[in-house]
ROGU-430218 format. One record per residue (C-alpha): residue in three letters; x, y, z; residue number from 0. Coordinates in nm, 3 decimals. Layout:
# residues N
 type      xx      yy      zz seq
  ala       X       Y       Z NUM
...
# end
This chain:
# residues 214
 type      xx      yy      zz seq
  met   0.000   0.000   0.000   0
  ser   0.131   0.347  -0.087   1
  arg   0.218   0.600   0.182   2
  thr  -0.059   0.821   0.044   3
  ala  -0.313   0.544   0.100   4
  leu  -0.179   0.487   0.452   5
  ala  -0.197   0.859   0.532   6
  thr  -0.552   0.874   0.399   7
  ala  -0.657   0.578   0.612   8
  glu  -0.495   0.738   0.919   9
  arg  -0.678   1.066   0.867  10
  arg  -1.005   0.885   0.811  11
  asp  -0.957   0.695   1.139  12
  leu  -0.882   1.023   1.316  13
  ala  -1.197   1.183   1.176  14
  asp  -1.404   0.885   1.294  15
  phe  -1.251   0.918   1.641  16
  leu  -1.308   1.294   1.659  17
  glu  -1.676   1.238   1.589  18
  thr  -1.700   1.050   1.920  19
  leu  -1.570   1.343   2.129  20
  ala  -1.793   1.551   2.353  21
  pro  -1.779   1.928   2.288  22
  gly  -1.571   1.991   2.601  23
  gln  -1.307   1.740   2.498  24
  trp  -1.208   1.957   2.203  25
  asp  -1.095   2.220   2.455  26
  gln  -0.890   1.982   2.669  27
  pro  -0.508   1.996   2.651  28
  ser  -0.329   1.768   2.410  29
  leu   0.025   1.640   2.456  30
  cys   0.147   1.939   2.251  31
  arg   0.237   2.208   2.501  32
  gly  -0.010   2.497   2.490  33
  trp  -0.234   2.334   2.230  34
  ser  -0.582   2.201   2.289  35
  val  -0.728   1.911   2.095  36
  arg  -0.892   2.165   1.866  37
  asp  -0.558   2.338   1.809  38
  val  -0.390   2.010   1.711  39
  val  -0.661   1.932   1.456  40
  ala  -0.645   2.286   1.318  41
  his  -0.267   2.259   1.285  42
  met  -0.293   1.926   1.106  43
  val  -0.520   2.057   0.832  44
  ser  -0.384   2.412   0.811  45
  tyr  -0.134   2.323   0.537  46
  glu  -0.389   2.168   0.303  47
  glu  -0.448   2.369  -0.017  48
  val  -0.117   2.552   0.042  49
  gly   0.099   2.563  -0.270  50
  leu   0.468   2.484  -0.247  51
  ala   0.563   2.841  -0.340  52
  glu   0.337   2.976  -0.065  53
  phe   0.485   2.724   0.177  54
  ala   0.840   2.831   0.092  55
  gly   0.750   3.197   0.134  56
  ser   0.589   3.132   0.470  57
  phe   0.897   2.940   0.585  58
  leu   1.119   3.229   0.479  59
  arg   0.905   3.489   0.660  60
  ser   0.916   3.268   0.971  61
  gly   1.294   3.287   0.977  62
  phe   1.324   2.921   0.872  63
  arg   1.173   2.817   1.208  64
  phe   0.912   2.545   1.183  65
  gly   0.762   2.635   1.521  66
  glu   0.710   2.997   1.416  67
  met   0.556   2.892   1.085  68
  asn   0.321   2.648   1.256  69
  ala   0.209   2.920   1.497  70
  arg   0.133   3.154   1.206  71
  arg  -0.060   2.888   1.018  72
  leu  -0.261   2.808   1.329  73
  glu  -0.340   3.175   1.384  74
  ala  -0.439   3.218   1.021  75
  phe  -0.680   2.929   1.050  76
  gly  -0.876   3.126   1.305  77
  glu  -1.126   3.003   1.557  78
  arg  -1.292   2.737   1.345  79
  thr  -1.545   2.530   1.532  80
  pro  -1.495   2.158   1.589  81
  ala  -1.768   2.088   1.333  82
  asp  -1.591   2.307   1.076  83
  leu  -1.258   2.136   1.143  84
  leu  -1.409   1.791   1.119  85
  asp  -1.577   1.879   0.788  86
  tyr  -1.249   2.019   0.657  87
  leu  -1.059   1.708   0.764  88
  arg  -1.318   1.484   0.596  89
  ala  -1.278   1.687   0.276  90
  his  -0.897   1.650   0.291  91
  val  -0.843   1.293   0.408  92
  glu  -0.598   1.251   0.120  93
  pro  -0.301   1.480   0.189  94
  ser  -0.244   1.771  -0.048  95
  gly   0.010   2.050  -0.073  96
  pro   0.318   2.017   0.152  97
  thr   0.176   1.717   0.341  98
  ala   0.166   1.520   0.016  99
  ile   0.543   1.553  -0.044 100
  ala   0.742   1.227  -0.074 101
  asp   0.436   1.010  -0.124 102
  ala   0.262   1.174   0.173 103
  arg   0.525   1.065   0.423 104
  ile   0.483   1.404   0.592 105
  gly   0.105   1.367   0.602 106
  leu   0.128   1.013   0.741 107
  thr   0.386   1.101   1.007 108
  asp   0.221   1.425   1.115 109
  gly  -0.123   1.267   1.119 110
  leu  -0.025   0.959   1.317 111
  ile   0.178   1.141   1.582 112
  his  -0.087   1.408   1.636 113
  his  -0.360   1.145   1.645 114
  gln  -0.169   0.996   1.939 115
  asp  -0.119   1.341   2.095 116
  ile  -0.496   1.360   2.119 117
  arg  -0.570   1.002   2.218 118
  arg  -0.304   0.985   2.487 119
  ala  -0.418   1.314   2.640 120
  leu  -0.778   1.190   2.650 121
  glu  -0.674   0.842   2.771 122
  arg  -0.829   0.678   2.465 123
  pro  -0.562   0.431   2.347 124
  arg  -0.576   0.232   2.024 125
  thr  -0.376  -0.030   1.836 126
  ile  -0.200   0.130   1.538 127
  pro  -0.175  -0.086   1.224 128
  pro   0.193  -0.192   1.192 129
  glu   0.199  -0.100   0.823 130
  arg   0.147   0.263   0.927 131
  leu   0.361   0.266   1.240 132
  val   0.681   0.119   1.091 133
  pro   0.723   0.379   0.812 134
  val   0.647   0.658   1.058 135
  leu   0.916   0.531   1.296 136
  asp   1.164   0.533   1.007 137
  phe   1.068   0.874   0.870 138
  ala   1.046   1.046   1.211 139
  leu   1.414   0.974   1.269 140
  met   1.512   1.183   0.966 141
  ala   1.245   1.456   0.957 142
  pro   1.408   1.795   1.035 143
  pro   1.114   1.946   1.229 144
  leu   1.117   1.661   1.480 145
  pro   1.369   1.616   1.765 146
  ala   1.387   1.238   1.718 147
  arg   1.722   1.226   1.539 148
  arg   1.891   1.425   1.816 149
  asn   1.714   1.237   2.093 150
  val   1.829   0.893   1.977 151
  arg   2.194   0.975   1.909 152
  gly   2.408   0.688   2.041 153
  leu   2.106   0.481   2.144 154
  arg   1.961   0.158   2.010 155
  leu   1.582   0.137   1.990 156
  val   1.409  -0.200   1.987 157
  ala   1.033  -0.241   1.946 158
  thr   0.886  -0.528   2.147 159
  asp   0.569  -0.560   1.940 160
  leu   0.707  -0.497   1.589 161
  asp   0.987  -0.626   1.372 162
  trp   1.168  -0.292   1.399 163
  ser   1.484  -0.155   1.553 164
  his   1.718   0.138   1.504 165
  gly   2.085   0.177   1.582 166
  ser   2.346  -0.084   1.666 167
  gly   2.545  -0.216   1.959 168
  ser   2.316  -0.445   2.152 169
  gly   2.450  -0.492   2.501 170
  ser   2.639  -0.163   2.494 171
  gly   2.428  -0.019   2.775 172
  ala   2.240   0.213   2.542 173
  asp   1.929   0.008   2.457 174
  val   1.577   0.147   2.486 175
  val   1.302  -0.111   2.444 176
  gly   0.925  -0.098   2.444 177
  pro   0.614  -0.085   2.224 178
  gly   0.672   0.081   1.887 179
  glu   0.414   0.353   1.949 180
  ala   0.569   0.446   2.283 181
  leu   0.916   0.457   2.125 182
  leu   0.786   0.687   1.852 183
  met   0.613   0.925   2.088 184
  ala   0.906   0.938   2.331 185
  val   1.176   1.009   2.073 186
  cys   0.949   1.276   1.925 187
  gly   0.950   1.458   2.257 188
  arg   0.647   1.320   2.437 189
  ala   0.752   1.245   2.795 190
  asp   0.411   1.087   2.853 191
  ala   0.539   0.771   2.680 192
  leu   0.861   0.728   2.880 193
  pro   0.710   0.513   3.160 194
  glu   0.623   0.248   2.899 195
  leu   0.989   0.202   2.799 196
  ala   1.284   0.020   2.958 197
  gly   1.653  -0.043   2.901 198
  asp   1.992   0.091   3.004 199
  gly   1.960   0.382   2.762 200
  leu   1.627   0.503   2.897 201
  ala   1.776   0.753   3.142 202
  thr   1.970   0.917   2.859 203
  leu   1.662   0.934   2.638 204
  ala   1.447   1.066   2.922 205
  gly   1.692   1.347   2.995 206
  arg   1.692   1.454   2.633 207
  val   1.316   1.434   2.598 208
  arg   1.256   1.646   2.906 209
  arg   1.489   1.912   2.766 210
  thr   1.343   1.914   2.416 211
  gly   0.984   1.800   2.475 212
  val   0.701   1.956   2.281 213
# end
């Protein structure tokens, strides 16, 4: 299955989940510091229908800082209601614009991580299809906006529920082991996932995550 198809399925699952939320849950905090559930959804869809030239110009005006650009896009999206956001997400389940780059690897990675930012904050866990989780684990470790590459330097990650690992040197005292989803969320700066992990390298990872967490 193509990454675009995987990203589309992930967004469709997110939309189905969002339909189950009570109005007040949209205002609850997500795992993204300072962002509510509504803010996370608005951020996710705020780059749809944005041309690549417009994206490049926005990045330039933001001083080449992804955080600044994201804040501007979120502000520009205004105070859309949950119903408006859900309708917009339904209309854009297939990534377009910047999120469609590289066979929608950006759309898949962004969508899956933020889906978990919402679910974890609301204590609504799920089982992620491995065919989506494995490519996101791989891509997250090279995506410039994410802190994963810096957080895992010198460490070996081993998923206990997937045929996936990263790094080398088993037995070197730098292993971090645990469920693939928890590994993903932790290396991407979500301290909420750290208690689900183990290994001699966990203290190193935890220190980095708490310094660079979202």
